[in-house]
C-alpha positions in Angstrom: -10.5 -14.9 -8.8 -13.7 -15.3 -10.8 -16.2 -12.6 -11.9 -19.7 -13.0 -13.3 -21.3 -10.1 -15.1 -24.9 -11.4 -14.8 -25.0 -11.4 -18.6 -23.9 -15.0 -19.1 -20.2 -14.1 -19.1 -17.6 -15.6 -16.8 -14.0 -14.4 -16.4 -11.3 -16.1 -14.4 -8.2 -14.1 -13.6 -5.3 -16.2 -12.4 -3.3 -13.9 -10.0 -0.7 -16.7 -9.7 -0.1 -16.6 -13.4 0.4 -12.8 -13.3 2.9 -13.3 -10.5 4.7 -16.1 -12.4 4.9 -13.9 -15.5 6.3 -11.0 -13.5 8.9 -13.2 -11.8 9.9 -14.7 -15.2 10.5 -11.1 -16.6 12.3 -10.1 -13.4 14.6 -13.1 -13.7 15.7 -12.4 -17.3 16.1 -8.6 -16.6 19.8 -9.1 -15.9 19.7 -7.0 -12.8 17.7 -4.1 -14.3 14.7 -2.9 -12.3 11.5 -4.7 -13.3 8.3 -2.8 -13.0 4.7 -3.9 -13.4 2.1 -2.3 -15.6 -1.5 -2.9 -14.3 -4.2 -2.4 -16.9 -7.0 -0.1 -15.9 -8.9 -2.0 -13.2 -6.6 -5.0 -12.9 -8.1 -7.0 -15.7 -11.5 -6.7 -14.1 -10.7 -7.9 -10.6 -9.6 -4.5 -9.3 -6.2 -2.8 -9.2 -5.7 -3.5 -5.4 -5.7 -7.4 -5.5 -3.4 -7.4 -8.6 -1.0 -4.8 -7.1 -0.9 -6.6 -3.7 -0.1 -9.9 -5.4 2.7 -8.4 -7.5 4.0 -6.5 -4.5 4.1 -9.7 -2.4 6.1 -11.3 -5.3 8.7 -8.5 -5.1 7.5 -5.8 -7.6 8.2 -2.3 -6.3 7.7 -0.2 -9.4 4.1 0.1 -10.8 2.4 2.0 -13.6 -1.3 2.0 -14.1 -2.3 1.8 -17.8 -5.6 3.4 -18.6 
């Protein structure tokens, strides 16, 4: 997902990379519950798209970091 601020900046958030990172942590958790911490507004793309992507990957425990 790409965002443009109108001020010359361009930010690309790779939701697939976030999902791969969560899955990698979940895999090495040795059976422990693996949660997801979503920073403030989901790294600029909004908390909902990030949370939905992680939920679809299997995350069930979330914390919103402000």
